[in-house]
Wavefront OBJ file of the C-alpha trace (Angstrom):
o trace
v 78.325 -176.953 -44.133
v 79.592 -176.971 -47.731
v 78.124 -176.180 -50.920
v 76.248 -178.966 -52.921
v 74.604 -178.374 -55.851
v 72.388 -180.391 -58.141
v 70.755 -179.843 -61.538
v 67.151 -180.231 -62.076
v 65.527 -182.523 -64.986
v 66.518 -181.312 -68.593
v 64.308 -182.398 -71.610
v 64.994 -181.968 -75.365
v 67.215 -178.826 -76.214
v 67.911 -178.082 -72.384
v 64.250 -177.293 -71.438
v 63.490 -178.642 -68.014
v 60.778 -180.541 -66.652
v 59.063 -180.346 -63.383
v 56.679 -182.482 -61.548
v 53.016 -182.124 -62.273
v 52.154 -180.557 -58.541
v 53.557 -177.485 -59.934
v 50.492 -177.386 -62.297
v 48.110 -179.475 -60.039
v 48.370 -177.786 -56.891
v 48.568 -174.410 -58.496
v 45.303 -174.871 -60.333
v 43.751 -175.852 -56.977
v 44.974 -172.793 -55.272
v 43.838 -170.767 -58.198
v 40.504 -172.150 -58.203
v 40.185 -171.743 -54.449
v 41.042 -168.014 -54.934
v 39.072 -167.079 -58.102
v 36.257 -169.764 -58.370
v 36.386 -172.337 -61.354
v 35.368 -169.980 -64.243
v 37.879 -167.547 -63.770
v 40.677 -169.982 -63.068
v 39.675 -171.412 -66.362
v 39.835 -168.341 -68.029
v 43.298 -167.287 -66.542
v 44.609 -170.743 -67.500
v 43.581 -170.199 -70.999
v 45.226 -166.637 -70.840
v 48.324 -168.679 -69.918
v 48.080 -171.211 -72.931
v 47.471 -173.899 -70.307
v 43.813 -174.903 -70.733
v 44.965 -178.228 -71.669
v 46.003 -178.773 -68.222
v 42.588 -178.290 -66.824
v 41.056 -180.367 -69.443
v 43.633 -183.432 -69.078
v 45.425 -182.923 -65.686
v 48.999 -183.898 -65.940
v 50.192 -187.188 -64.633
v 53.860 -186.726 -65.369
v 56.691 -184.012 -65.778
v 55.721 -180.993 -67.179
v 57.404 -178.420 -69.295
v 58.833 -175.704 -66.972
v 57.617 -172.952 -69.454
v 54.321 -174.053 -68.412
v 54.934 -173.360 -64.873
v 56.750 -169.981 -65.610
v 53.647 -169.108 -67.802
v 51.078 -169.882 -65.066
v 52.923 -167.553 -62.487
v 53.477 -164.767 -65.220
v 49.959 -164.817 -66.136
v 49.031 -164.435 -62.473
v 51.230 -161.587 -61.595
v 50.018 -159.748 -64.813
v 46.498 -160.336 -64.030
v 45.703 -160.410 -60.797
v 48.799 -158.393 -59.442
v 51.985 -159.621 -57.322
v 50.202 -159.734 -54.050
v 47.476 -161.757 -54.938
v 49.594 -163.971 -57.263
v 52.408 -164.659 -54.442
v 49.450 -165.629 -52.114
v 47.957 -168.104 -54.623
v 51.729 -169.385 -55.075
v 52.268 -170.016 -51.462
v 49.071 -171.860 -51.091
v 49.835 -173.891 -53.882
v 53.127 -174.644 -52.414
v 51.870 -175.703 -49.343
v 49.210 -177.901 -51.103
v 52.487 -179.568 -52.539
v 54.175 -179.881 -49.398
v 51.089 -181.967 -48.061
v 50.992 -183.993 -51.355
v 54.659 -184.897 -50.780
v 54.217 -185.756 -47.097
v 51.468 -188.066 -47.994
v 52.515 -189.602 -51.087
v 56.580 -189.324 -51.568
v 58.135 -189.248 -48.253
v 58.455 -192.838 -47.079
v 56.610 -193.810 -43.725
v 59.736 -194.460 -41.823
v 61.048 -191.017 -42.608
v 57.915 -189.650 -41.401
v 58.126 -191.151 -38.194
v 61.793 -191.154 -37.421
v 62.702 -187.460 -38.478
v 60.574 -185.490 -36.207
v 62.059 -187.647 -33.285
v 65.419 -186.552 -34.244
v 67.156 -183.380 -32.987
v 66.283 -180.628 -35.744
v 69.622 -179.856 -36.742
v 70.159 -183.583 -37.199
v 66.563 -184.004 -39.153
v 67.377 -180.843 -41.484
v 70.695 -182.520 -42.426
v 68.811 -185.669 -43.302
v 65.720 -183.616 -45.187
v 68.191 -181.481 -47.142
v 70.154 -184.386 -48.541
v 66.739 -186.081 -49.449
v 65.738 -182.743 -51.200
v 69.080 -182.680 -52.821
v 68.360 -186.097 -54.337
v 65.344 -185.367 -55.760
v 66.002 -181.673 -56.948
v 65.522 -182.896 -60.592
v 61.849 -183.072 -59.713
v 61.579 -179.492 -59.342
v 64.348 -177.423 -60.626
v 63.739 -177.704 -64.188
v 66.715 -176.381 -66.072
v 67.724 -174.751 -62.793
v 70.353 -175.711 -60.247
v 69.694 -176.404 -56.701
v 72.316 -175.878 -53.843
v 72.958 -176.028 -50.143
v 74.577 -172.860 -49.263
v 77.292 -172.560 -46.455
v 75.745 -171.775 -43.085
v 77.278 -171.026 -39.719
v 76.411 -172.537 -36.561
v 73.318 -171.221 -35.076
v 72.418 -169.185 -38.516
v 69.555 -170.072 -40.558
v 70.002 -172.792 -43.308
v 70.094 -171.459 -46.797
v 69.633 -172.831 -50.206
v 69.182 -171.785 -53.775
v 67.825 -172.342 -56.734
v 68.982 -170.836 -60.017
v 66.263 -169.849 -62.740
v 63.211 -171.007 -60.936
v 60.070 -171.449 -62.985
v 58.341 -168.886 -61.063
v 60.919 -166.300 -61.058
v 62.159 -166.835 -64.631
v 61.369 -163.849 -66.969
v 59.799 -161.740 -64.304
v 60.517 -158.307 -63.026
v 59.466 -157.424 -59.467
v 60.189 -155.626 -56.399
v 59.946 -158.261 -54.086
v 60.513 -161.991 -53.973
v 58.019 -164.166 -56.079
v 59.131 -167.574 -55.660
v 56.553 -168.359 -52.999
v 55.589 -171.830 -54.063
v 59.218 -173.095 -53.646
v 59.466 -171.268 -50.245
v 56.186 -172.681 -48.961
v 56.817 -176.245 -50.195
v 60.277 -176.068 -48.168
v 58.381 -174.756 -44.965
v 55.520 -177.521 -44.805
v 58.186 -180.158 -45.167
v 60.525 -178.773 -42.413
v 57.586 -177.991 -40.263
v 56.169 -181.549 -40.313
v 59.348 -183.164 -40.739
v 61.748 -181.042 -38.665
v 60.533 -178.317 -36.470
v 56.863 -177.169 -36.235
v 57.953 -173.428 -35.533
v 60.069 -173.719 -39.028
v 59.742 -170.454 -41.193
v 61.104 -170.348 -44.603
v 61.896 -166.855 -46.450
v 63.355 -165.973 -49.862
v 66.071 -163.518 -49.417
v 67.193 -163.050 -52.790
v 64.956 -163.293 -56.001
v 65.880 -163.297 -59.651
v 62.746 -161.396 -60.424
v 64.764 -158.618 -58.493
v 67.784 -158.944 -60.406
v 69.651 -161.774 -58.097
v 71.631 -164.295 -59.787
v 69.886 -167.080 -57.781
v 67.050 -167.434 -55.764
v 68.024 -167.826 -51.883
v 65.825 -169.116 -49.340
v 66.685 -169.033 -45.558
v 65.016 -171.893 -43.348
v 64.856 -171.046 -39.722
v 63.289 -171.975 -36.381
v 63.204 -171.182 -32.923
v 66.360 -173.078 -31.430
l 1 2 3 4 5 6 7 8 9 10 11 12 13 14 15 16 17 18 19 20 21 22 23 24 25 26 27 28 29 30 31 32 33 34 35 36 37 38 39 40 41 42 43 44 45 46 47 48 49 50 51 52 53 54 55 56 57 58 59 60 61 62 63 64 65 66 67 68 69 70 71 72 73 74 75 76 77 78 79 80 81 82 83 84 85 86 87 88 89 90 91 92 93 94 95 96 97 98 99 100 101 102 103 104 105 106 107 108 109 110 111 112 113 114 115 116 117 118 119 120 121 122 123 124 125 126 127 128 129 130 131 132 133 134 135 136 137 138 139 140 141 142 143 144 145 146 147 148 149 150 151 152 153 154 155 156 157 158 159 160 161 162 163 164 165 166 167 168 169 170 171 172 173 174 175 176 177 178 179 180 181 182 183 184 185 186 187 188 189 190 191 192 193 194 195 196 197 198 199 200 201 202 203 204 205 206 207 208 209 210 211
């Protein structure tokens, strides 16, 4: 498979914008984890209280997503923040399946051989990378036959400005995982194998299922 890349959506002065689910589902996951009063306090700590009072309905500034995840890691610890990010990613995947994936695709892809369905889904993800990459770049990386599929995102909103000893972009990994589990193969697992928070140049996600 050859490498294909696509930039995310850039706003004024090169600031990227990301679909509102990165905030909306993050808030849902956070509220379920710590309760509404604590979630509101954490959102205020991140400077995002306006998103609680007026939930976004359009693309949001990628710096808001960055602030959310930096705040969660600082205030709750990396492990708990990662769990919240993963839950938010699964919720985002569910939303996309219900509202953004056309019904014919939901019906046809699971009936195809997994490798074919994966190829089609990756093509669709590339076409819509502008909705989740912000100012970063999404790429499908080369993968040998029988090896996990690999994709990368440069400068993710979840990893930007972070320093950690482990990958922290669980939000994106979980979103990909949910989509692939439903549309490609139910045993799909997505693992972040490189992360900018650990000093890598890009975040790399491996997508694999029992073949």
